[in-house]
All heavy atoms as a GROMACS GRO file, in nm:
protein
  621
    1PHE      N    1   0.075  -0.121  -0.002
    1PHE     CA    2   0.001   0.001  -0.005
    1PHE      C    3   0.084   0.124   0.001
    1PHE      O    4   0.067   0.217  -0.080
    1PHE     CB    5  -0.090  -0.001   0.116
    1PHE     CG    6  -0.179   0.118   0.134
    1PHE    CD1    7  -0.293   0.133   0.047
    1PHE    CD2    8  -0.156   0.222   0.219
    1PHE    CE1    9  -0.382   0.245   0.060
    1PHE    CE2   10  -0.229   0.330   0.230
    1PHE     CZ   11  -0.342   0.342   0.152
    2ASN      N   12   0.180   0.132   0.088
    2ASN     CA   13   0.277   0.248   0.094
    2ASN      C   14   0.356   0.265  -0.033
    2ASN      O   15   0.367   0.384  -0.083
    2ASN     CB   16   0.366   0.233   0.214
    2ASN     CG   17   0.287   0.259   0.349
    2ASN    OD1   18   0.196   0.312   0.342
    2ASN    ND2   19   0.350   0.212   0.447
    3LYS      N   20   0.396   0.149  -0.089
    3LYS     CA   21   0.467   0.162  -0.214
    3LYS      C   22   0.381   0.219  -0.324
    3LYS      O   23   0.427   0.295  -0.397
    3LYS     CB   24   0.524   0.017  -0.250
    3LYS     CG   25   0.630   0.014  -0.353
    3LYS     CD   26   0.684  -0.121  -0.371
    3LYS     CE   27   0.809  -0.121  -0.456
    3LYS     NZ   28   0.874  -0.250  -0.475
    4ALA      N   29   0.254   0.159  -0.329
    4ALA     CA   30   0.164   0.219  -0.438
    4ALA      C   31   0.142   0.368  -0.425
    4ALA      O   32   0.138   0.436  -0.511
    4ALA     CB   33   0.029   0.135  -0.426
    5LEU      N   34   0.116   0.415  -0.292
    5LEU     CA   35   0.100   0.549  -0.275
    5LEU      C   36   0.224   0.635  -0.321
    5LEU      O   37   0.208   0.738  -0.366
    5LEU     CB   38   0.063   0.581  -0.121
    5LEU     CG   39  -0.072   0.548  -0.073
    5LEU    CD1   40  -0.091   0.580   0.060
    5LEU    CD2   41  -0.179   0.628  -0.161
    6SER      N   42   0.346   0.589  -0.278
    6SER     CA   43   0.461   0.670  -0.306
    6SER      C   44   0.493   0.674  -0.445
    6SER      O   45   0.564   0.756  -0.488
    6SER     CB   46   0.581   0.611  -0.221
    6SER     OG   47   0.605   0.487  -0.264
    7SER      N   48   0.438   0.575  -0.531
    7SER     CA   49   0.456   0.580  -0.678
    7SER      C   50   0.371   0.674  -0.752
    7SER      O   51   0.391   0.703  -0.861
    7SER     CB   52   0.451   0.446  -0.728
    7SER     OG   53   0.313   0.398  -0.728
    8LEU      N   54   0.275   0.731  -0.683
    8LEU     CA   55   0.175   0.822  -0.747
    8LEU      C   56   0.238   0.968  -0.757
    8LEU      O   57   0.326   1.006  -0.672
    8LEU     CB   58   0.038   0.842  -0.664
    8LEU     CG   59  -0.041   0.718  -0.644
    8LEU    CD1   60  -0.149   0.742  -0.541
    8LEU    CD2   61  -0.096   0.675  -0.777
    9SER      N   62   0.192   1.037  -0.862
    9SER     CA   63   0.254   1.180  -0.890
    9SER      C   64   0.172   1.254  -0.775
    9SER      O   65   0.076   1.211  -0.713
    9SER     CB   66   0.214   1.225  -1.014
    9SER     OG   67   0.077   1.236  -1.033
   10GLN      N   68   0.223   1.375  -0.749
   10GLN     CA   69   0.155   1.465  -0.644
   10GLN      C   70   0.012   1.484  -0.684
   10GLN      O   71  -0.074   1.483  -0.590
   10GLN     CB   72   0.220   1.610  -0.643
   10GLN     CG   73   0.176   1.700  -0.544
   10GLN     CD   74   0.187   1.647  -0.397
   10GLN    OE1   75   0.294   1.579  -0.364
   10GLN    NE2   76   0.097   1.675  -0.309
   11LYS      N   77  -0.021   1.510  -0.804
   11LYS     CA   78  -0.159   1.534  -0.854
   11LYS      C   79  -0.253   1.408  -0.828
   11LYS      O   80  -0.350   1.415  -0.776
   11LYS     CB   81  -0.163   1.570  -1.002
   11LYS     CG   82  -0.293   1.608  -1.050
   11LYS     CD   83  -0.296   1.663  -1.191
   11LYS     CE   84  -0.431   1.704  -1.241
   11LYS     NZ   85  -0.437   1.752  -1.370
   12GLU      N   86  -0.191   1.292  -0.874
   12GLU     CA   87  -0.262   1.168  -0.853
   12GLU      C   88  -0.289   1.140  -0.699
   12GLU      O   89  -0.400   1.099  -0.669
   12GLU     CB   90  -0.186   1.042  -0.915
   12GLU     CG   91  -0.178   1.047  -1.057
   12GLU     CD   92  -0.092   0.933  -1.113
   12GLU    OE1   93   0.016   0.921  -1.059
   12GLU    OE2   94  -0.128   0.853  -1.195
   13PHE      N   95  -0.180   1.167  -0.622
   13PHE     CA   96  -0.202   1.139  -0.482
   13PHE      C   97  -0.314   1.229  -0.424
   13PHE      O   98  -0.396   1.188  -0.345
   13PHE     CB   99  -0.068   1.177  -0.411
   13PHE     CG  100  -0.077   1.156  -0.256
   13PHE    CD1  101  -0.055   1.036  -0.204
   13PHE    CD2  102  -0.091   1.270  -0.176
   13PHE    CE1  103  -0.058   1.020  -0.063
   13PHE    CE2  104  -0.096   1.251  -0.039
   13PHE     CZ  105  -0.083   1.125   0.012
   14GLU      N  106  -0.310   1.355  -0.464
   14GLU     CA  107  -0.416   1.448  -0.415
   14GLU      C  108  -0.556   1.411  -0.463
   14GLU      O  109  -0.649   1.411  -0.376
   14GLU     CB  110  -0.386   1.598  -0.462
   14GLU     CG  111  -0.270   1.659  -0.389
   14GLU     CD  112  -0.228   1.795  -0.456
   14GLU    OE1  113  -0.295   1.837  -0.537
   14GLU    OE2  114  -0.111   1.841  -0.417
   15GLN      N  115  -0.572   1.360  -0.587
   15GLN     CA  116  -0.692   1.316  -0.634
   15GLN      C  117  -0.746   1.192  -0.560
   15GLN      O  118  -0.860   1.184  -0.526
   15GLN     CB  119  -0.690   1.297  -0.786
   15GLN     CG  120  -0.670   1.423  -0.864
   15GLN     CD  121  -0.645   1.375  -1.014
   15GLN    OE1  122  -0.601   1.270  -1.052
   15GLN    NE2  123  -0.675   1.475  -1.109
   16LYS      N  124  -0.661   1.098  -0.546
   16LYS     CA  125  -0.700   0.973  -0.482
   16LYS      C  126  -0.715   0.986  -0.331
   16LYS      O  127  -0.812   0.911  -0.280
   16LYS     CB  128  -0.593   0.865  -0.512
   16LYS     CG  129  -0.591   0.832  -0.656
   16LYS     CD  130  -0.524   0.699  -0.688
   16LYS     CE  131  -0.504   0.667  -0.834
   16LYS     NZ  132  -0.634   0.651  -0.899
   17MET      N  133  -0.647   1.074  -0.267
   17MET     CA  134  -0.662   1.088  -0.124
   17MET      C  135  -0.763   1.195  -0.077
   17MET      O  136  -0.802   1.193   0.041
   17MET     CB  137  -0.521   1.122  -0.067
   17MET     CG  138  -0.421   1.004  -0.083
   17MET     SD  139  -0.471   0.857   0.002
   17MET     CE  140  -0.464   0.896   0.170
   18ALA      N  141  -0.816   1.277  -0.170
   18ALA     CA  142  -0.910   1.371  -0.132
   18ALA      C  143  -1.028   1.327  -0.053
   18ALA      O  144  -1.066   1.372   0.046
   18ALA     CB  145  -0.962   1.453  -0.263
   19PRO      N  146  -1.090   1.211  -0.103
   19PRO     CA  147  -1.204   1.154  -0.019
   19PRO      C  148  -1.162   1.100   0.112
   19PRO      O  149  -1.238   1.116   0.205
   19PRO     CB  150  -1.257   1.040  -0.115
   19PRO     CG  151  -1.203   1.062  -0.252
   19PRO     CD  152  -1.072   1.139  -0.227
   20VAL      N  153  -1.049   1.047   0.118
   20VAL     CA  154  -0.994   1.003   0.254
   20VAL      C  155  -0.970   1.122   0.343
   20VAL      O  156  -1.016   1.111   0.468
   20VAL     CB  157  -0.862   0.923   0.237
   20VAL    CG1  158  -0.798   0.880   0.362
   20VAL    CG2  159  -0.885   0.808   0.138
   21PHE      N  160  -0.913   1.227   0.304
   21PHE     CA  161  -0.881   1.340   0.388
   21PHE      C  162  -1.016   1.407   0.426
   21PHE      O  163  -1.031   1.448   0.543
   21PHE     CB  164  -0.787   1.442   0.328
   21PHE     CG  165  -0.654   1.386   0.309
   21PHE    CD1  166  -0.575   1.411   0.193
   21PHE    CD2  167  -0.593   1.299   0.395
   21PHE    CE1  168  -0.446   1.372   0.169
   21PHE    CE2  169  -0.462   1.255   0.378
   21PHE     CZ  170  -0.392   1.287   0.265
   22GLY      N  171  -1.115   1.406   0.330
   22GLY     CA  172  -1.245   1.464   0.360
   22GLY      C  173  -1.314   1.378   0.473
   22GLY      O  174  -1.372   1.451   0.567
   23GLU      N  175  -1.304   1.261   0.474
   23GLU     CA  176  -1.364   1.167   0.572
   23GLU      C  177  -1.298   1.186   0.709
   23GLU      O  178  -1.362   1.199   0.813
   23GLU     CB  179  -1.369   1.022   0.531
   23GLU     CG  180  -1.436   0.933   0.626
   23GLU     CD  181  -1.586   0.950   0.626
   23GLU    OE1  182  -1.642   1.003   0.530
   23GLU    OE2  183  -1.643   0.928   0.743
   24MET      N  184  -1.168   1.209   0.701
   24MET     CA  185  -1.089   1.223   0.828
   24MET      C  186  -1.136   1.355   0.887
   24MET      O  187  -1.155   1.366   1.007
   24MET     CB  188  -0.946   1.218   0.798
   24MET     CG  189  -0.881   1.089   0.773
   24MET     SD  190  -0.711   1.082   0.721
   24MET     CE  191  -0.635   1.166   0.863
   25ALA      N  192  -1.141   1.456   0.802
   25ALA     CA  193  -1.180   1.592   0.868
   25ALA      C  194  -1.328   1.580   0.914
   25ALA      O  195  -1.352   1.638   1.027
   25ALA     CB  196  -1.179   1.692   0.758
   26HIS      N  197  -1.411   1.508   0.849
   26HIS     CA  198  -1.551   1.501   0.901
   26HIS      C  199  -1.562   1.427   1.036
   26HIS      O  200  -1.626   1.464   1.129
   26HIS     CB  201  -1.639   1.427   0.801
   26HIS     CG  202  -1.782   1.397   0.853
   26HIS    ND1  203  -1.878   1.492   0.859
   26HIS    CD2  204  -1.825   1.283   0.895
   26HIS    CE1  205  -1.985   1.440   0.906
   26HIS    NE2  206  -1.964   1.312   0.933
   27ASN      N  207  -1.479   1.319   1.047
   27ASN     CA  208  -1.477   1.243   1.171
   27ASN      C  209  -1.413   1.330   1.282
   27ASN      O  210  -1.472   1.322   1.395
   27ASN     CB  211  -1.396   1.114   1.151
   27ASN     CG  212  -1.464   1.015   1.076
   27ASN    OD1  213  -1.581   1.010   1.064
   27ASN    ND2  214  -1.390   0.918   1.015
   28LEU      N  215  -1.310   1.407   1.256
   28LEU     CA  216  -1.267   1.489   1.367
   28LEU      C  217  -1.358   1.589   1.412
   28LEU      O  218  -1.374   1.618   1.529
   28LEU     CB  219  -1.128   1.556   1.309
   28LEU     CG  220  -1.007   1.468   1.305
   28LEU    CD1  221  -0.888   1.547   1.231
   28LEU    CD2  222  -0.964   1.426   1.445
   29GLU      N  223  -1.424   1.656   1.309
   29GLU     CA  224  -1.519   1.763   1.354
   29GLU      C  225  -1.634   1.712   1.422
   29GLU      O  226  -1.694   1.773   1.510
   29GLU     CB  227  -1.562   1.843   1.224
   29GLU     CG  228  -1.453   1.927   1.166
   29GLU     CD  229  -1.386   2.029   1.273
   29GLU    OE1  230  -1.462   2.087   1.340
   29GLU    OE2  231  -1.264   2.031   1.273
   30SER      N  232  -1.679   1.588   1.386
   30SER     CA  233  -1.800   1.528   1.464
   30SER      C  234  -1.753   1.482   1.599
   30SER      O  235  -1.833   1.469   1.687
   30SER     CB  236  -1.861   1.420   1.378
   30SER     OG  237  -1.768   1.316   1.356
   31PHE      N  238  -1.632   1.449   1.614
   31PHE     CA  239  -1.583   1.410   1.741
   31PHE      C  240  -1.561   1.524   1.842
   31PHE      O  241  -1.575   1.502   1.956
   31PHE     CB  242  -1.441   1.335   1.724
   31PHE     CG  243  -1.375   1.283   1.846
   31PHE    CD1  244  -1.419   1.173   1.911
   31PHE    CD2  245  -1.269   1.361   1.911
   31PHE    CE1  246  -1.361   1.125   2.029
   31PHE    CE2  247  -1.214   1.307   2.024
   31PHE     CZ  248  -1.258   1.202   2.082
   32ASN      N  249  -1.527   1.638   1.789
   32ASN     CA  250  -1.491   1.752   1.883
   32ASN      C  251  -1.605   1.781   1.986
   32ASN      O  252  -1.578   1.800   2.111
   32ASN     CB  253  -1.467   1.868   1.799
   32ASN     CG  254  -1.316   1.873   1.737
   32ASN    OD1  255  -1.242   1.801   1.792
   32ASN    ND2  256  -1.298   1.946   1.639
   33PRO      N  257  -1.738   1.785   1.942
   33PRO     CA  258  -1.837   1.815   2.050
   33PRO      C  259  -1.839   1.707   2.157
   33PRO      O  260  -1.865   1.733   2.276
   33PRO     CB  261  -1.967   1.819   1.975
   33PRO     CG  262  -1.926   1.847   1.831
   33PRO     CD  263  -1.791   1.785   1.809
   34VAL      N  264  -1.819   1.580   2.129
   34VAL     CA  265  -1.821   1.483   2.223
   34VAL      C  266  -1.695   1.487   2.323
   34VAL      O  267  -1.717   1.481   2.442
   34VAL     CB  268  -1.809   1.335   2.160
   34VAL    CG1  269  -1.809   1.232   2.265
   34VAL    CG2  270  -1.934   1.314   2.072
   35PHE      N  271  -1.591   1.518   2.264
   35PHE     CA  272  -1.466   1.542   2.348
   35PHE      C  273  -1.487   1.656   2.431
   35PHE      O  274  -1.455   1.652   2.554
   35PHE     CB  275  -1.347   1.559   2.255
   35PHE     CG  276  -1.217   1.582   2.332
   35PHE    CD1  277  -1.161   1.483   2.399
   35PHE    CD2  278  -1.151   1.704   2.318
   35PHE    CE1  279  -1.037   1.497   2.466
   35PHE    CE2  280  -1.032   1.726   2.391
   35PHE     CZ  281  -0.984   1.617   2.462
   36THR      N  282  -1.543   1.776   2.390
   36THR     CA  283  -1.573   1.893   2.463
   36THR      C  284  -1.664   1.859   2.580
   36THR      O  285  -1.649   1.901   2.688
   36THR     CB  286  -1.620   2.004   2.376
   36THR    OG1  287  -1.529   2.028   2.271
   36THR    CG2  288  -1.644   2.129   2.455
   37ALA      N  289  -1.767   1.774   2.551
   37ALA     CA  290  -1.861   1.743   2.648
   37ALA      C  291  -1.791   1.672   2.772
   37ALA      O  292  -1.824   1.678   2.887
   37ALA     CB  293  -1.976   1.658   2.591
   38CYS      N  294  -1.701   1.572   2.738
   38CYS     CA  295  -1.631   1.496   2.841
   38CYS      C  296  -1.540   1.593   2.920
   38CYS      O  297  -1.536   1.580   3.049
   38CYS     CB  298  -1.534   1.396   2.768
   38CYS     SG  299  -1.624   1.256   2.690
   39LEU      N  300  -1.473   1.686   2.862
   39LEU     CA  301  -1.394   1.784   2.929
   39LEU      C  302  -1.486   1.864   3.025
   39LEU      O  303  -1.448   1.890   3.154
   39LEU     CB  304  -1.313   1.873   2.838
   39LEU     CG  305  -1.207   1.817   2.749
   39LEU    CD1  306  -1.138   1.917   2.661
   39LEU    CD2  307  -1.096   1.752   2.839
   40LEU      N  308  -1.596   1.905   2.978
   40LEU     CA  309  -1.687   1.992   3.061
   40LEU      C  310  -1.733   1.908   3.179
   40LEU      O  311  -1.748   1.962   3.288
   40LEU     CB  312  -1.808   2.034   2.975
   40LEU     CG  313  -1.911   2.109   3.038
   40LEU    CD1  314  -1.852   2.242   3.098
   40LEU    CD2  315  -2.026   2.144   2.948
   41LYS      N  316  -1.754   1.784   3.156
   41LYS     CA  317  -1.807   1.703   3.275
   41LYS      C  318  -1.699   1.697   3.384
   41LYS      O  319  -1.732   1.702   3.510
   41LYS     CB  320  -1.840   1.563   3.231
   41LYS     CG  321  -1.966   1.541   3.158
   41LYS     CD  322  -2.086   1.566   3.254
   41LYS     CE  323  -2.219   1.523   3.192
   41LYS     NZ  324  -2.330   1.548   3.274
   42VAL      N  325  -1.578   1.684   3.351
   42VAL     CA  326  -1.465   1.690   3.448
   42VAL      C  327  -1.464   1.821   3.517
   42VAL      O  328  -1.463   1.839   3.636
   42VAL     CB  329  -1.332   1.658   3.378
   42VAL    CG1  330  -1.219   1.673   3.474
   42VAL    CG2  331  -1.331   1.512   3.322
   43GLN      N  332  -1.466   1.927   3.437
   43GLN     CA  333  -1.464   2.061   3.496
   43GLN      C  334  -1.574   2.094   3.582
   43GLN      O  335  -1.569   2.171   3.668
   43GLN     CB  336  -1.453   2.169   3.381
   43GLN     CG  337  -1.316   2.162   3.310
   43GLN     CD  338  -1.212   2.200   3.399
   43GLN    OE1  339  -1.164   2.126   3.498
   43GLN    NE2  340  -1.138   2.322   3.379
   44MET      N  341  -1.698   2.039   3.559
   44MET     CA  342  -1.811   2.055   3.638
   44MET      C  343  -1.804   1.994   3.777
   44MET      O  344  -1.891   2.022   3.857
   44MET     CB  345  -1.941   2.010   3.559
   44MET     CG  346  -1.963   2.090   3.440
   44MET     SD  347  -2.109   2.031   3.342
   44MET     CE  348  -2.246   2.037   3.464
   45THR      N  349  -1.705   1.922   3.799
   45THR     CA  350  -1.680   1.864   3.925
   45THR      C  351  -1.602   1.965   4.029
   45THR      O  352  -1.575   1.933   4.142
   45THR     CB  353  -1.605   1.730   3.931
   45THR    OG1  354  -1.462   1.756   3.890
   45THR    CG2  355  -1.678   1.629   3.842
   46LEU      N  356  -1.578   2.080   3.965
   46LEU     CA  357  -1.523   2.186   4.045
   46LEU      C  358  -1.594   2.213   4.174
   46LEU      O  359  -1.716   2.229   4.178
   46LEU     CB  360  -1.514   2.318   3.967
   46LEU     CG  361  -1.443   2.436   4.021
   46LEU    CD1  362  -1.293   2.411   4.028
   46LEU    CD2  363  -1.467   2.564   3.943
   47GLY      N  364  -1.526   2.223   4.286
   47GLY     CA  365  -1.586   2.234   4.423
   47GLY      C  366  -1.630   2.097   4.484
   47GLY      O  367  -1.653   2.093   4.596
   48ALA      N  368  -1.640   1.994   4.399
   48ALA     CA  369  -1.672   1.868   4.461
   48ALA      C  370  -1.554   1.767   4.440
   48ALA      O  371  -1.573   1.651   4.482
   48ALA     CB  372  -1.792   1.809   4.379
   49SER      N  373  -1.451   1.814   4.374
   49SER     CA  374  -1.332   1.720   4.350
   49SER      C  375  -1.205   1.800   4.377
   49SER      O  376  -1.202   1.923   4.382
   49SER     CB  377  -1.331   1.665   4.210
   49SER     OG  378  -1.318   1.768   4.113
   50ASP      N  379  -1.104   1.727   4.398
   50ASP     CA  380  -0.973   1.771   4.432
   50ASP      C  381  -0.905   1.820   4.289
   50ASP      O  382  -0.924   1.763   4.189
   50ASP     CB  383  -0.895   1.649   4.483
   50ASP     CG  384  -0.742   1.680   4.503
   50ASP    OD1  385  -0.710   1.734   4.606
   50ASP    OD2  386  -0.654   1.653   4.409
   51TYR      N  387  -0.835   1.940   4.297
   51TYR     CA  388  -0.766   1.995   4.188
   51TYR      C  389  -0.670   1.903   4.118
   51TYR      O  390  -0.673   1.879   3.999
   51TYR     CB  391  -0.690   2.117   4.235
   51TYR     CG  392  -0.611   2.175   4.114
   51TYR    CD1  393  -0.662   2.254   4.017
   51TYR    CD2  394  -0.471   2.143   4.103
   51TYR    CE1  395  -0.590   2.309   3.914
   51TYR    CE2  396  -0.398   2.187   3.993
   51TYR     CZ  397  -0.453   2.274   3.896
   51TYR     OH  398  -0.380   2.309   3.802
   52GLU      N  399  -0.588   1.832   4.201
   52GLU     CA  400  -0.500   1.732   4.140
   52GLU      C  401  -0.561   1.623   4.065
   52GLU      O  402  -0.521   1.591   3.960
   52GLU     CB  403  -0.396   1.677   4.246
   52GLU     CG  404  -0.316   1.777   4.313
   52GLU     CD  405  -0.208   1.834   4.218
   52GLU    OE1  406  -0.162   1.760   4.139
   52GLU    OE2  407  -0.161   1.941   4.237
   53ARG      N  408  -0.666   1.569   4.118
   53ARG     CA  409  -0.750   1.462   4.048
   53ARG      C  410  -0.801   1.518   3.908
   53ARG      O  411  -0.807   1.449   3.813
   53ARG     CB  412  -0.854   1.396   4.142
   53ARG     CG  413  -0.798   1.314   4.246
   53ARG     CD  414  -0.898   1.245   4.320
   53ARG     NE  415  -0.845   1.125   4.384
   53ARG     CZ  416  -0.900   1.028   4.431
   53ARG    NH1  417  -1.038   1.027   4.430
   53ARG    NH2  418  -0.841   0.931   4.477
   54ARG      N  419  -0.864   1.644   3.922
   54ARG     CA  420  -0.914   1.687   3.798
   54ARG      C  421  -0.810   1.717   3.702
   54ARG      O  422  -0.820   1.690   3.578
   54ARG     CB  423  -0.988   1.830   3.823
   54ARG     CG  424  -1.129   1.821   3.860
   54ARG     CD  425  -1.201   1.952   3.855
   54ARG     NE  426  -1.132   2.070   3.903
   54ARG     CZ  427  -1.100   2.101   4.023
   54ARG    NH1  428  -1.161   2.045   4.114
   54ARG    NH2  429  -1.043   2.216   4.051
   55ASP      N  430  -0.691   1.770   3.737
   55ASP     CA  431  -0.580   1.798   3.647
   55ASP      C  432  -0.529   1.656   3.584
   55ASP      O  433  -0.508   1.656   3.475
   55ASP     CB  434  -0.469   1.858   3.738
   55ASP     CG  435  -0.347   1.900   3.640
   55ASP    OD1  436  -0.369   1.971   3.547
   55ASP    OD2  437  -0.226   1.855   3.670
   56GLU      N  438  -0.525   1.554   3.665
   56GLU     CA  439  -0.480   1.421   3.609
   56GLU      C  440  -0.587   1.374   3.503
   56GLU      O  441  -0.546   1.317   3.410
   56GLU     CB  442  -0.464   1.315   3.725
   56GLU     CG  443  -0.340   1.341   3.803
   56GLU     CD  444  -0.331   1.245   3.926
   56GLU    OE1  445  -0.405   1.152   3.927
   56GLU    OE2  446  -0.262   1.281   4.022
   57ALA      N  447  -0.716   1.389   3.543
   57ALA     CA  448  -0.819   1.344   3.454
   57ALA      C  449  -0.814   1.417   3.320
   57ALA      O  450  -0.825   1.362   3.208
   57ALA     CB  451  -0.958   1.360   3.515
   58LEU      N  452  -0.793   1.554   3.325
   58LEU     CA  453  -0.787   1.635   3.204
   58LEU      C  454  -0.659   1.593   3.118
   58LEU      O  455  -0.668   1.588   3.000
   58LEU     CB  456  -0.784   1.779   3.235
   58LEU     CG  457  -0.916   1.838   3.290
   58LEU    CD1  458  -0.895   1.975   3.338
   58LEU    CD2  459  -1.027   1.831   3.190
   59GLN      N  460  -0.556   1.565   3.191
   59GLN     CA  461  -0.425   1.518   3.119
   59GLN      C  462  -0.461   1.392   3.050
   59GLN      O  463  -0.410   1.376   2.934
   59GLN     CB  464  -0.309   1.511   3.213
   59GLN     CG  465  -0.255   1.639   3.256
   59GLN     CD  466  -0.128   1.619   3.346
   59GLN    OE1  467  -0.039   1.530   3.313
   59GLN    NE2  468  -0.114   1.700   3.447
   60SER      N  469  -0.521   1.303   3.118
   60SER     CA  470  -0.541   1.169   3.060
   60SER      C  471  -0.630   1.176   2.930
   60SER      O  472  -0.630   1.104   2.838
   60SER     CB  473  -0.613   1.076   3.157
   60SER     OG  474  -0.526   1.043   3.261
   61LEU      N  475  -0.727   1.273   2.936
   61LEU     CA  476  -0.822   1.296   2.824
   61LEU      C  477  -0.750   1.362   2.708
   61LEU      O  478  -0.761   1.317   2.589
   61LEU     CB  479  -0.938   1.389   2.861
   61LEU     CG  480  -1.046   1.313   2.944
   61LEU    CD1  481  -1.142   1.427   3.010
   61LEU    CD2  482  -1.131   1.217   2.855
   62ILE      N  483  -0.665   1.452   2.747
   62ILE     CA  484  -0.603   1.540   2.633
   62ILE      C  485  -0.479   1.481   2.570
   62ILE      O  486  -0.458   1.487   2.452
   62ILE     CB  487  -0.568   1.683   2.696
   62ILE    CG1  488  -0.690   1.756   2.734
   62ILE    CG2  489  -0.478   1.761   2.597
   62ILE    CD1  490  -0.668   1.881   2.812
   63GLN      N  491  -0.393   1.413   2.651
   63GLN     CA  492  -0.267   1.366   2.595
   63GLN      C  493  -0.273   1.285   2.474
   63GLN      O  494  -0.195   1.306   2.384
   63GLN     CB  495  -0.176   1.304   2.706
   63GLN     CG  496  -0.104   1.412   2.781
   63GLN     CD  497  -0.015   1.346   2.876
   63GLN    OE1  498  -0.028   1.235   2.936
   63GLN    NE2  499   0.092   1.421   2.920
   64PRO      N  500  -0.359   1.180   2.466
   64PRO     CA  501  -0.370   1.092   2.351
   64PRO      C  502  -0.394   1.172   2.226
   64PRO      O  503  -0.364   1.132   2.109
   64PRO     CB  504  -0.474   0.991   2.378
   64PRO     CG  505  -0.484   0.986   2.530
   64PRO     CD  506  -0.456   1.124   2.569
   65LEU      N  507  -0.467   1.283   2.236
   65LEU     CA  508  -0.512   1.360   2.123
   65LEU      C  509  -0.431   1.491   2.099
   65LEU      O  510  -0.459   1.558   2.006
   65LEU     CB  511  -0.661   1.400   2.139
   65LEU     CG  512  -0.753   1.288   2.156
   65LEU    CD1  513  -0.889   1.342   2.202
   65LEU    CD2  514  -0.765   1.200   2.041
   66GLY      N  515  -0.339   1.511   2.190
   66GLY     CA  516  -0.269   1.642   2.197
   66GLY      C  517  -0.146   1.655   2.096
   66GLY      O  518  -0.081   1.761   2.101
   67GLY      N  519  -0.115   1.559   2.018
   67GLY     CA  520   0.009   1.565   1.933
   67GLY      C  521   0.002   1.691   1.851
   67GLY      O  522   0.107   1.746   1.823
   68GLU      N  523  -0.123   1.725   1.791
   68GLU     CA  524  -0.122   1.836   1.711
   68GLU      C  525  -0.102   1.973   1.782
   68GLU      O  526  -0.090   2.075   1.726
   68GLU     CB  527  -0.263   1.836   1.636
   68GLU     CG  528  -0.375   1.863   1.728
   68GLU     CD  529  -0.510   1.832   1.661
   68GLU    OE1  530  -0.555   1.712   1.649
   68GLU    OE2  531  -0.567   1.933   1.606
   69TYR      N  532  -0.103   1.966   1.917
   69TYR     CA  533  -0.078   2.083   1.997
   69TYR      C  534   0.056   2.079   2.067
   69TYR      O  535   0.086   2.157   2.149
   69TYR     CB  536  -0.192   2.098   2.099
   69TYR     CG  537  -0.322   2.104   2.049
   69TYR    CD1  538  -0.410   1.989   2.052
   69TYR    CD2  539  -0.378   2.214   1.975
   69TYR    CE1  540  -0.536   1.996   1.993
   69TYR    CE2  541  -0.500   2.222   1.917
   69TYR     CZ  542  -0.574   2.105   1.928
   69TYR     OH  543  -0.702   2.113   1.872
   70GLY      N  544   0.143   1.988   2.022
   70GLY     CA  545   0.283   1.973   2.081
   70GLY      C  546   0.279   1.901   2.210
   70GLY      O  547   0.381   1.887   2.286
   71LEU      N  548   0.170   1.836   2.251
   71LEU     CA  549   0.169   1.748   2.368
   71LEU      C  550   0.192   1.603   2.326
   71LEU      O  551   0.136   1.560   2.228
   71LEU     CB  552   0.028   1.754   2.430
   71LEU     CG  553  -0.019   1.894   2.468
   71LEU    CD1  554  -0.158   1.890   2.525
   71LEU    CD2  555   0.068   1.959   2.573
   72CYS      N  556   0.276   1.537   2.395
   72CYS     CA  557   0.318   1.397   2.356
   72CYS      C  558   0.276   1.300   2.464
   72CYS      O  559   0.307   1.324   2.573
   72CYS     CB  560   0.460   1.390   2.324
   72CYS     SG  561   0.512   1.502   2.190
   73ALA      N  562   0.211   1.189   2.423
   73ALA     CA  563   0.172   1.091   2.526
   73ALA      C  564   0.301   1.037   2.582
   73ALA      O  565   0.404   1.014   2.521
   73ALA     CB  566   0.100   0.973   2.446
   74GLY      N  567   0.295   1.018   2.715
   74GLY     CA  568   0.418   0.965   2.793
   74GLY      C  569   0.505   1.072   2.851
   74GLY      O  570   0.593   1.039   2.923
   75TYR      N  571   0.477   1.187   2.816
   75TYR     CA  572   0.560   1.301   2.867
   75TYR      C  573   0.455   1.382   2.953
   75TYR      O  574   0.349   1.426   2.912
   75TYR     CB  575   0.612   1.393   2.753
   75TYR     CG  576   0.726   1.327   2.678
   75TYR    CD1  577   0.694   1.259   2.556
   75TYR    CD2  578   0.853   1.329   2.711
   75TYR    CE1  579   0.793   1.188   2.486
   75TYR    CE2  580   0.947   1.277   2.651
   75TYR     CZ  581   0.928   1.199   2.535
   75TYR     OH  582   1.014   1.138   2.460
   76PRO      N  583   0.495   1.422   3.080
   76PRO     CA  584   0.415   1.494   3.160
   76PRO      C  585   0.397   1.644   3.112
   76PRO      O  586   0.477   1.693   3.042
   76PRO     CB  587   0.490   1.501   3.297
   76PRO     CG  588   0.623   1.480   3.262
   76PRO     CD  589   0.629   1.388   3.138
   77LEU      N  590   0.276   1.698   3.132
   77LEU     CA  591   0.244   1.835   3.099
   77LEU      C  592   0.327   1.916   3.196
   77LEU      O  593   0.342   1.883   3.321
   77LEU     CB  594   0.106   1.862   3.114
   77LEU     CG  595   0.015   1.790   3.016
   77LEU    CD1  596  -0.136   1.821   3.044
   77LEU    CD2  597   0.039   1.819   2.875
   78LEU      N  598   0.364   2.031   3.145
   78LEU     CA  599   0.427   2.121   3.249
   78LEU      C  600   0.330   2.191   3.342
   78LEU      O  601   0.216   2.201   3.305
   78LEU     CB  602   0.515   2.233   3.165
   78LEU     CG  603   0.621   2.185   3.070
   78LEU    CD1  604   0.678   2.290   2.997
   78LEU    CD2  605   0.731   2.111   3.154
   79LYS      N  606   0.374   2.228   3.449
   79LYS     CA  607   0.290   2.294   3.549
   79LYS      C  608   0.275   2.446   3.506
   79LYS      O  609   0.361   2.513   3.458
   79LYS     CB  610   0.343   2.299   3.690
   79LYS     CG  611   0.370   2.149   3.752
   79LYS     CD  612   0.237   2.091   3.781
   79LYS     CE  613   0.249   1.949   3.835
   79LYS     NZ  614   0.133   1.880   3.841
   80THR      N  615   0.153   2.494   3.530
   80THR     CA  616   0.124   2.638   3.497
   80THR      C  617   0.127   2.721   3.625
   80THR      O  618   0.110   2.666   3.732
   80THR     CB  619  -0.001   2.657   3.413
   80THR    OG1  620  -0.101   2.598   3.503
   80THR    CG2  621  -0.003   2.590   3.288
   0.00000   0.00000   0.00000
């Protein structure tokens, strides 16, 4: 598969991959509201939960998806 993709010209690659990239973009955009709702549920425990536990929960939610923001799984977030 990789060999077949790498043998395509830039134009062929763009034409063939356009539907794939479109689907990926749609999936990411439809996922965002669900992810935001999860983060909101954690934040809504303010006053009923410990700061450190909320911070750990948010880190666990964000880190697997944070590569695009410079956050890497397995590396701790810096303290603010």
